[in-house]
N, CA, C and O atoms as a DFTB+ gen file, in Angstrom:
532 C
 N C O
     1  1      -0.728      24.941      -1.714
     2  2      -1.641      25.085      -2.838
     3  2      -2.661      23.956      -2.816
     4  3      -2.290      22.784      -2.755
     5  1      -3.941      24.301      -2.866
     6  2      -5.007      23.315      -2.834
     7  2      -5.213      22.760      -4.242
     8  3      -5.503      23.504      -5.178
     9  1      -5.061      21.453      -4.374
    10  2      -5.222      20.812      -5.677
    11  2      -6.487      19.968      -5.716
    12  3      -6.577      19.006      -6.480
    13  1      -7.454      20.326      -4.902
    14  2      -8.734      19.624      -4.892
    15  2      -9.740      20.397      -5.729
    16  3      -9.652      21.618      -5.861
    17  1     -10.682      19.679      -6.282
    18  2     -11.762      20.324      -7.018
    19  2     -13.035      19.511      -6.843
    20  3     -12.991      18.313      -6.562
    21  1     -14.155      20.172      -7.010
    22  2     -15.442      19.512      -6.858
    23  2     -15.946      19.037      -8.210
    24  3     -15.892      19.762      -9.204
    25  1     -16.435      17.808      -8.227
    26  2     -17.062      17.236      -9.411
    27  2     -18.311      16.525      -8.931
    28  3     -18.231      15.475      -8.294
    29  1     -19.460      17.095      -9.236
    30  2     -20.710      16.550      -8.720
    31  2     -20.713      16.637      -7.207
    32  3     -20.446      17.697      -6.642
    33  1     -21.013      15.532      -6.549
    34  2     -21.050      15.481      -5.089
    35  2     -19.718      15.060      -4.486
    36  3     -19.669      14.679      -3.316
    37  1     -18.640      15.121      -5.256
    38  2     -17.346      14.627      -4.794
    39  2     -16.307      15.740      -4.793
    40  3     -16.332      16.638      -5.635
    41  1     -15.391      15.663      -3.827
    42  2     -14.226      16.535      -3.776
    43  2     -13.028      15.650      -4.111
    44  3     -12.678      14.753      -3.344
    45  1     -12.403      15.906      -5.261
    46  2     -11.313      15.077      -5.759
    47  2      -9.981      15.708      -5.378
    48  3      -9.764      16.898      -5.607
    49  1      -9.089      14.910      -4.795
    50  2      -7.763      15.365      -4.371
    51  2      -6.747      15.002      -5.448
    52  3      -6.332      13.847      -5.545
    53  1      -6.345      15.981      -6.257
    54  2      -5.379      15.726      -7.326
    55  2      -3.953      16.056      -6.911
    56  3      -3.080      16.199      -7.768
    57  1      -3.701      16.180      -5.612
    58  2      -2.336      16.420      -5.142
    59  2      -1.536      15.119      -5.256
    60  3      -2.085      14.059      -5.555
    61  1      -0.239      15.225      -5.013
    62  2       0.613      14.035      -5.041
    63  2       0.147      13.016      -4.005
    64  3       0.205      11.812      -4.254
    65  1      -0.318      13.490      -2.839
    66  2      -0.810      12.580      -1.797
    67  2      -2.133      11.932      -2.197
    68  3      -2.445      10.822      -1.763
    69  1      -2.905      12.625      -3.021
    70  2      -4.203      12.105      -3.427
    71  2      -4.130      11.115      -4.569
    72  3      -5.089      10.383      -4.813
    73  1      -2.999      11.079      -5.281
    74  2      -2.846      10.141      -6.395
    75  2      -2.652       8.737      -5.839
    76  3      -1.663       8.466      -5.158
    77  1      -3.591       7.849      -6.126
    78  2      -3.527       6.477      -5.621
    79  2      -2.794       5.548      -6.573
    80  3      -2.197       4.558      -6.148
    81  1      -2.838       5.867      -7.857
    82  2      -2.169       5.009      -8.819
    83  2      -2.513       5.377     -10.246
    84  3      -3.364       6.224     -10.515
    85  1      -1.821       4.711     -11.145
    86  2      -2.050       4.903     -12.567
    87  2      -2.225       3.529     -13.185
    88  3      -1.408       2.631     -12.981
    89  1      -3.291       3.380     -13.937
    90  2      -3.564       2.096     -14.562
    91  2      -3.699       2.232     -16.067
    92  3      -3.444       3.296     -16.633
    93  1      -4.097       1.161     -16.698
    94  2      -4.223       1.166     -18.153
    95  2      -5.359       2.059     -18.639
    96  3      -5.356       2.483     -19.795
    97  1      -6.327       2.350     -17.776
    98  2      -7.465       3.176     -18.184
    99  2      -7.339       4.618     -17.724
   100  3      -8.134       5.453     -18.154
   101  1      -6.380       4.951     -16.872
   102  2      -6.224       6.320     -16.419
   103  2      -5.674       6.407     -15.012
   104  3      -5.262       5.403     -14.431
   105  1      -5.670       7.623     -14.462
   106  2      -5.172       7.865     -13.116
   107  2      -6.296       7.733     -12.099
   108  3      -7.459       8.001     -12.399
   109  1      -5.925       7.310     -10.884
   110  2      -6.896       7.124      -9.809
   111  2      -6.501       8.014      -8.638
   112  3      -5.359       7.998      -8.179
   113  1      -7.483       8.800      -8.163
   114  2      -7.253       9.740      -7.071
   115  2      -8.176       9.436      -5.904
   116  3      -9.222       8.807      -6.065
   117  1      -7.776       9.888      -4.741
   118  2      -8.633       9.825      -3.554
   119  2      -9.674      10.937      -3.679
   120  3      -9.351      12.052      -4.090
   121  1     -10.902      10.636      -3.329
   122  2     -11.979      11.628      -3.361
   123  2     -12.880      11.405      -2.155
   124  3     -12.867      10.337      -1.543
   125  1     -13.657      12.420      -1.826
   126  2     -14.571      12.342      -0.690
   127  2     -15.957      12.778      -1.145
   128  3     -16.119      13.820      -1.780
   129  1     -16.955      11.962      -0.808
   130  2     -18.334      12.355      -1.091
   131  2     -18.688      13.482      -0.127
   132  3     -18.609      13.313       1.090
   133  1     -19.073      14.616      -0.665
   134  2     -19.278      15.818       0.139
   135  2     -20.387      15.645       1.175
   136  3     -20.253      16.121       2.302
   137  1     -21.465      14.982       0.815
   138  2     -22.618      14.866       1.717
   139  2     -22.435      13.810       2.798
   140  3     -22.907      13.980       3.922
   141  1     -21.742      12.707       2.456
   142  2     -21.630      11.600       3.419
   143  2     -20.258      11.510       4.077
   144  3     -20.116      10.886       5.128
   145  1     -19.244      12.129       3.466
   146  2     -17.888      12.020       3.985
   147  2     -17.193      10.722       3.613
   148  3     -16.070      10.476       4.051
   149  1     -17.841       9.893       2.816
   150  2     -17.266       8.618       2.410
   151  2     -16.080       8.848       1.477
   152  3     -16.184       9.590       0.500
   153  1     -14.960       8.210       1.784
   154  2     -13.770       8.310       0.942
   155  2     -13.872       7.234      -0.140
   156  3     -14.138       6.067       0.146
   157  1     -13.657       7.650      -1.380
   158  2     -13.792       6.759      -2.526
   159  2     -12.588       6.923      -3.444
   160  3     -11.742       7.789      -3.224
   161  1     -12.518       6.097      -4.460
   162  2     -11.510       6.227      -5.509
   163  2     -12.167       6.906      -6.700
   164  3     -13.280       6.551      -7.088
   165  1     -11.476       7.884      -7.280
   166  2     -11.968       8.596      -8.465
   167  2     -11.040       8.277      -9.626
   168  3      -9.870       8.662      -9.616
   169  1     -11.554       7.580     -10.615
   170  2     -10.745       7.161     -11.756
   171  2     -11.053       8.077     -12.938
   172  3     -12.169       8.090     -13.456
   173  1     -10.040       8.844     -13.357
   174  2     -10.189       9.722     -14.513
   175  2      -9.862       8.893     -15.750
   176  3      -8.726       8.458     -15.940
   177  1     -10.869       8.682     -16.583
   178  2     -10.692       7.808     -17.737
   179  2     -10.399       8.590     -19.005
   180  3     -10.854       9.719     -19.190
   181  1      -9.638       7.963     -19.854
   182  2      -9.448       8.469     -21.197
   183  2     -10.746       8.179     -21.949
   184  3     -11.207       7.038     -21.950
   185  1     -11.352       9.200     -22.598
   186  2     -12.611       8.953     -23.313
   187  2     -12.503       7.873     -24.384
   188  3     -13.511       7.294     -24.789
   189  1     -11.289       7.601     -24.840
   190  2     -11.074       6.572     -25.864
   191  2     -10.812       5.195     -25.260
   192  3     -10.566       4.234     -25.989
   193  1     -10.864       5.095     -23.948
   194  2     -10.558       3.855     -23.249
   195  2     -11.485       2.732     -23.688
   196  3     -12.699       2.913     -23.783
   197  1     -10.900       1.571     -23.953
   198  2     -11.694       0.404     -24.358
   199  2     -12.542      -0.122     -23.205
   200  3     -13.584      -0.738     -23.429
   201  1     -12.098       0.118     -21.971
   202  2     -12.826      -0.395     -20.820
   203  2     -13.942       0.507     -20.353
   204  3     -14.703       0.141     -19.457
   205  1     -14.051       1.680     -20.946
   206  2     -15.036       2.648     -20.500
   207  2     -16.453       2.110     -20.588
   208  3     -17.217       2.223     -19.630
   209  1     -16.810       1.537     -21.701
   210  2     -18.181       1.048     -21.882
   211  2     -18.544      -0.011     -20.850
   212  3     -19.643       0.019     -20.296
   213  1     -17.641      -0.941     -20.585
   214  2     -17.914      -1.990     -19.597
   215  2     -18.085      -1.411     -18.202
   216  3     -18.990      -1.808     -17.467
   217  1     -17.215      -0.471     -17.836
   218  2     -17.310       0.159     -16.515
   219  2     -18.639       0.895     -16.367
   220  3     -19.281       0.826     -15.319
   221  1     -19.041       1.593     -17.414
   222  2     -20.298       2.343     -17.357
   223  2     -21.500       1.406     -17.274
   224  3     -22.461       1.693     -16.561
   225  1     -21.451       0.299     -17.991
   226  2     -22.550      -0.665     -17.924
   227  2     -22.653      -1.290     -16.542
   228  3     -23.757      -1.490     -16.038
   229  1     -21.516      -1.601     -15.921
   230  2     -21.540      -2.138     -14.559
   231  2     -22.204      -1.146     -13.611
   232  3     -23.027      -1.527     -12.779
   233  1     -21.842       0.133     -13.743
   234  2     -22.409       1.162     -12.880
   235  2     -23.891       1.338     -13.150
   236  3     -24.687       1.453     -12.219
   237  1     -24.263       1.360     -14.420
   238  2     -25.660       1.570     -14.792
   239  2     -26.552       0.436     -14.294
   240  3     -27.675       0.675     -13.849
   241  1     -26.059      -0.779     -14.369
   242  2     -26.839      -1.932     -13.924
   243  2     -26.891      -2.053     -12.411
   244  3     -27.723      -2.784     -11.874
   245  1     -26.010      -1.344     -11.720
   246  2     -25.990      -1.401     -10.263
   247  2     -25.570      -2.757      -9.731
   248  3     -26.021      -3.176      -8.665
   249  1     -24.715      -3.442     -10.463
   250  2     -24.296      -4.785     -10.061
   251  2     -23.390      -4.727      -8.840
   252  3     -22.509      -3.873      -8.743
   253  1     -23.618      -5.643      -7.916
   254  2     -22.832      -5.695      -6.687
   255  2     -22.404      -7.143      -6.425
   256  3     -23.189      -8.080      -6.569
   257  1     -21.150      -7.288      -6.040
   258  2     -20.618      -8.597      -5.663
   259  2     -19.447      -8.359      -4.728
   260  3     -18.683      -7.412      -4.915
   261  1     -19.299      -9.211      -3.724
   262  2     -18.227      -9.051      -2.738
   263  2     -16.833      -9.067      -3.348
   264  3     -15.906      -8.501      -2.769
   265  1     -16.666      -9.702      -4.502
   266  2     -15.348      -9.850      -5.101
   267  2     -15.143      -8.958      -6.325
   268  3     -14.227      -9.186      -7.115
   269  1     -15.985      -7.954      -6.480
   270  2     -15.860      -6.997      -7.580
   271  2     -15.962      -5.595      -6.987
   272  3     -16.887      -5.301      -6.229
   273  1     -15.010      -4.734      -7.332
   274  2     -15.036      -3.358      -6.847
   275  2     -16.283      -2.674      -7.395
   276  3     -16.553      -2.729      -8.594
   277  1     -17.037      -2.032      -6.513
   278  2     -18.301      -1.407      -6.894
   279  2     -18.076      -0.022      -7.486
   280  3     -17.395       0.817      -6.897
   281  1     -18.656       0.203      -8.657
   282  2     -18.670       1.524      -9.269
   283  2     -19.900       2.253      -8.741
   284  3     -21.026       1.775      -8.883
   285  1     -19.675       3.406      -8.136
   286  2     -20.745       4.141      -7.471
   287  2     -21.388       5.203      -8.349
   288  3     -22.592       5.442      -8.259
   289  1     -20.592       5.840      -9.196
   290  2     -21.094       6.977      -9.959
   291  2     -20.189       7.224     -11.151
   292  3     -19.028       6.813     -11.153
   293  1     -20.716       7.891     -12.160
   294  2     -19.931       8.333     -13.304
   295  2     -20.336       9.765     -13.612
   296  3     -21.520      10.067     -13.758
   297  1     -19.343      10.645     -13.708
   298  2     -19.610      12.063     -13.957
   299  2     -18.639      12.550     -15.025
   300  3     -17.458      12.206     -14.997
   301  1     -19.131      13.343     -15.958
   302  2     -18.283      13.952     -16.984
   303  2     -17.801      15.301     -16.476
   304  3     -18.585      16.081     -15.935
   305  1     -16.502      15.581     -16.652
   306  2     -15.999      16.901     -16.268
   307  2     -16.245      17.897     -17.408
   308  3     -16.850      17.554     -18.424
   309  1     -15.773      19.123     -17.226
   310  2     -16.038      20.169     -18.209
   311  2     -15.370      19.908     -19.559
   312  3     -15.778      20.476     -20.572
   313  1     -14.350      19.055     -19.580
   314  2     -13.681      18.689     -20.835
   315  2     -14.260      17.415     -21.437
   316  3     -13.721      16.863     -22.397
   317  1     -15.368      16.958     -20.856
   318  2     -16.070      15.739     -21.275
   319  2     -15.233      14.480     -21.065
   320  3     -15.369      13.507     -21.807
   321  1     -14.366      14.501     -20.053
   322  2     -13.660      13.292     -19.643
   323  2     -14.499      12.598     -18.582
   324  3     -14.935      13.231     -17.621
   325  1     -14.727      11.312     -18.750
   326  2     -15.505      10.585     -17.738
   327  2     -14.672      10.284     -16.499
   328  3     -13.494       9.936     -16.589
   329  1     -15.307      10.425     -15.350
   330  2     -14.722      10.073     -14.057
   331  2     -15.605       9.003     -13.432
   332  3     -16.818       9.182     -13.316
   333  1     -14.999       7.893     -13.032
   334  2     -15.724       6.850     -12.315
   335  2     -15.401       6.983     -10.836
   336  3     -14.236       7.112     -10.462
   337  1     -16.411       6.954     -10.006
   338  2     -16.235       6.987      -8.558
   339  2     -16.557       5.591      -8.050
   340  3     -17.659       5.076      -8.240
   341  1     -15.567       4.994      -7.402
   342  2     -15.645       3.591      -7.028
   343  2     -15.326       3.420      -5.554
   344  3     -14.703       4.280      -4.931
   345  1     -15.768       2.282      -5.006
   346  2     -15.399       2.010      -3.617
   347  2     -13.883       1.967      -3.530
   348  3     -13.212       1.477      -4.438
   349  1     -13.355       2.477      -2.442
   350  2     -11.915       2.536      -2.237
   351  2     -11.448       1.271      -1.537
   352  3     -11.930       0.933      -0.456
   353  1     -10.521       0.587      -2.152
   354  2      -9.910      -0.603      -1.553
   355  2      -8.541      -0.187      -1.039
   356  3      -7.595      -0.043      -1.813
   357  1      -8.442       0.004       0.265
   358  2      -7.196       0.455       0.889
   359  2      -6.142      -0.637       0.807
   360  3      -6.457      -1.824       0.725
   361  1      -4.904      -0.220       0.831
   362  2      -3.803      -1.175       0.852
   363  2      -3.087      -1.238      -0.481
   364  3      -3.269      -0.388      -1.352
   365  1      -2.281      -2.253      -0.613
   366  2      -1.465      -2.416      -1.811
   367  2      -2.259      -3.031      -2.947
   368  3      -3.324      -3.613      -2.744
   369  1      -1.728      -2.890      -4.120
   370  2      -2.247      -3.562      -5.303
   371  2      -2.100      -5.071      -5.075
   372  3      -1.008      -5.550      -4.768
   373  1      -3.190      -5.811      -5.223
   374  2      -3.168      -7.240      -4.925
   375  2      -2.150      -7.981      -5.781
   376  3      -1.417      -8.830      -5.274
   377  1      -2.095      -7.676      -7.050
   378  2      -1.164      -8.355      -7.942
   379  2       0.279      -8.142      -7.492
   380  3       1.059      -9.092      -7.428
   381  1       0.631      -6.901      -7.183
   382  2       1.990      -6.594      -6.729
   383  2       2.282      -7.275      -5.397
   384  3       3.384      -7.779      -5.177
   385  1       1.292      -7.286      -4.512
   386  2       1.485      -7.903      -3.202
   387  2       1.718      -9.409      -3.330
   388  3       2.609      -9.962      -2.686
   389  1       0.914     -10.066      -4.165
   390  2       1.069     -11.515      -4.349
   391  2       2.438     -11.821      -4.946
   392  3       3.114     -12.753      -4.510
   393  1       2.846     -11.043      -5.939
   394  2       4.161     -11.275      -6.559
   395  2       5.294     -11.111      -5.541
   396  3       6.236     -11.902      -5.521
   397  1       5.197     -10.093      -4.708
   398  2       6.252      -9.818      -3.722
   399  2       6.285     -10.852      -2.608
   400  3       7.341     -11.104      -2.029
   401  1       5.142     -11.451      -2.303
   402  2       5.051     -12.358      -1.155
   403  2       4.775     -13.808      -1.537
   404  3       4.532     -14.636      -0.659
   405  1       4.806     -14.125      -2.800
   406  2       4.353     -15.436      -3.266
   407  2       5.056     -16.592      -2.562
   408  3       4.400     -17.545      -2.140
   409  1       6.360     -16.524      -2.432
   410  2       7.114     -17.638      -1.843
   411  2       6.726     -17.903      -0.396
   412  3       6.800     -19.041       0.067
   413  1       6.313     -16.865       0.320
   414  2       5.980     -17.036       1.739
   415  2       4.498     -17.363       1.966
   416  3       4.100     -17.654       3.094
   417  1       3.688     -17.318       0.920
   418  2       2.259     -17.605       1.081
   419  2       2.036     -19.103       1.197
   420  3       2.642     -19.889       0.470
   421  1       1.170     -19.488       2.108
   422  2       0.835     -20.909       2.234
   423  2      -0.033     -21.333       1.051
   424  3      -0.630     -20.502       0.366
   425  1      -0.086     -22.604       0.837
   426  2      -0.938     -23.135      -0.231
   427  2      -2.392     -22.733       0.015
   428  3      -3.118     -22.401      -0.923
   429  1      -2.809     -22.766       1.269
   430  2      -4.187     -22.400       1.615
   431  2      -4.472     -20.925       1.265
   432  3      -5.538     -20.609       0.737
   433  1      -3.528     -20.038       1.559
   434  2      -3.705     -18.617       1.243
   435  2      -3.739     -18.397      -0.261
   436  3      -4.567     -17.632      -0.757
   437  1      -2.850     -19.057      -0.989
   438  2      -2.855     -18.947      -2.457
   439  2      -4.187     -19.411      -3.021
   440  3      -4.758     -18.768      -3.902
   441  1      -4.673     -20.526      -2.510
   442  2      -5.948     -21.063      -2.978
   443  2      -7.089     -20.098      -2.649
   444  3      -7.964     -19.872      -3.485
   445  1      -7.088     -19.534      -1.458
   446  2      -8.129     -18.591      -1.048
   447  2      -8.163     -17.379      -1.991
   448  3      -9.236     -16.974      -2.438
   449  1      -7.005     -16.809      -2.290
   450  2      -6.931     -15.656      -3.189
   451  2      -7.448     -16.029      -4.579
   452  3      -8.217     -15.283      -5.185
   453  1      -7.025     -17.175      -5.070
   454  2      -7.461     -17.628      -6.399
   455  2      -8.965     -17.860      -6.468
   456  3      -9.611     -17.492      -7.449
   457  1      -9.517     -18.470      -5.429
   458  2     -10.959     -18.739      -5.398
   459  2     -11.747     -17.430      -5.362
   460  3     -12.756     -17.296      -6.054
   461  1     -11.295     -16.465      -4.559
   462  2     -12.001     -15.176      -4.492
   463  2     -11.971     -14.462      -5.842
   464  3     -12.982     -13.911      -6.279
   465  1     -10.820     -14.473      -6.497
   466  2     -10.715     -13.850      -7.819
   467  2     -11.610     -14.572      -8.822
   468  3     -12.272     -13.932      -9.639
   469  1     -11.633     -15.896      -8.763
   470  2     -12.469     -16.672      -9.689
   471  2     -13.952     -16.395      -9.451
   472  3     -14.727     -16.340     -10.406
   473  1     -14.353     -16.224      -8.203
   474  2     -15.756     -15.905      -7.915
   475  2     -16.156     -14.566      -8.531
   476  3     -17.246     -14.437      -9.088
   477  1     -15.272     -13.569      -8.430
   478  2     -15.552     -12.274      -9.035
   479  2     -15.652     -12.371     -10.548
   480  3     -16.561     -11.805     -11.154
   481  1     -14.719     -13.087     -11.154
   482  2     -14.751     -13.252     -12.608
   483  2     -15.981     -14.042     -13.058
   484  3     -16.605     -13.713     -14.067
   485  1     -16.318     -15.072     -12.312
   486  2     -17.509     -15.863     -12.635
   487  2     -18.763     -14.985     -12.613
   488  3     -19.601     -15.062     -13.512
   489  1     -18.880     -14.158     -11.586
   490  2     -20.019     -13.243     -11.495
   491  2     -20.069     -12.327     -12.723
   492  3     -21.126     -12.159     -13.331
   493  1     -18.928     -11.739     -13.084
   494  2     -18.894     -10.850     -14.249
   495  2     -19.270     -11.595     -15.526
   496  3     -20.011     -11.073     -16.359
   497  1     -18.766     -12.797     -15.677
   498  2     -19.089     -13.581     -16.875
   499  2     -20.575     -13.924     -16.928
   500  3     -21.170     -13.942     -18.006
   501  1     -21.176     -14.195     -15.774
   502  2     -22.625     -14.449     -15.746
   503  2     -23.426     -13.230     -16.188
   504  3     -24.551     -13.368     -16.667
   505  1     -22.853     -12.038     -16.029
   506  2     -23.498     -10.795     -16.433
   507  2     -23.098     -10.379     -17.849
   508  3     -23.403      -9.268     -18.284
   509  1     -22.412     -11.277     -18.567
   510  2     -21.926     -11.030     -19.943
   511  2     -20.851      -9.949     -20.011
   512  3     -20.770      -9.210     -20.992
   513  1     -20.026      -9.859     -18.967
   514  2     -18.876      -8.959     -18.973
   515  2     -17.617      -9.796     -19.068
   516  3     -17.535     -10.885     -18.499
   517  1     -16.638      -9.280     -19.791
   518  2     -15.332      -9.924     -19.888
   519  2     -14.332      -8.961     -19.283
   520  3     -14.207      -7.822     -19.730
   521  1     -13.613      -9.423     -18.256
   522  2     -12.594      -8.596     -17.601
   523  2     -11.279      -8.808     -18.327
   524  3     -10.843      -9.940     -18.540
   525  1     -10.652      -7.696     -18.705
   526  2      -9.344      -7.779     -19.363
   527  2      -8.318      -7.156     -18.446
   528  3      -8.550      -6.099     -17.860
   529  1      -7.181      -7.820     -18.327
   530  2      -6.119      -7.316     -17.453
   531  2      -5.064      -6.641     -18.281
   532  3      -4.077      -6.145     -17.737
C-alpha cells in the first residue's frame, strides 16, 4: 500500500519507513522534492503549535546559517495543517547521541559540539528569535 501523497512540489512518505521522528511540534517524515529529487524532512505541525510562528518567520526571512537547520518551504494541506519542508539532517538525534556517548567523548569533541550549538543560538538571537527546547 502506497502511503505517499503530494503536497505542493513534494512527495511525502507517511509510511512507517518514512517516519523520521516525533517532536514537540509534530511528526517528521521523509519527503522528496518532485522537480529536483532532493530528499528533505517534512514536519507536520499542529496549527496550535507555539513554535509555528517562529518557524514560519525563519522561512519567510530566508535566514541561513551553517548551525541552523534551514526551512525551505511551508505549505498548508487540505485540512489547513501547516507542513514545514526543511533540510534533512541524516543520522541520529544529536541530543540522544551525545547522551549515549558522553563518557567516551573527548573534551575537545564536547567543546566542538557546544561551540557549534552556541553559534547557531547566537545567530538566532541576533535575528530576535528565541529557541525553546
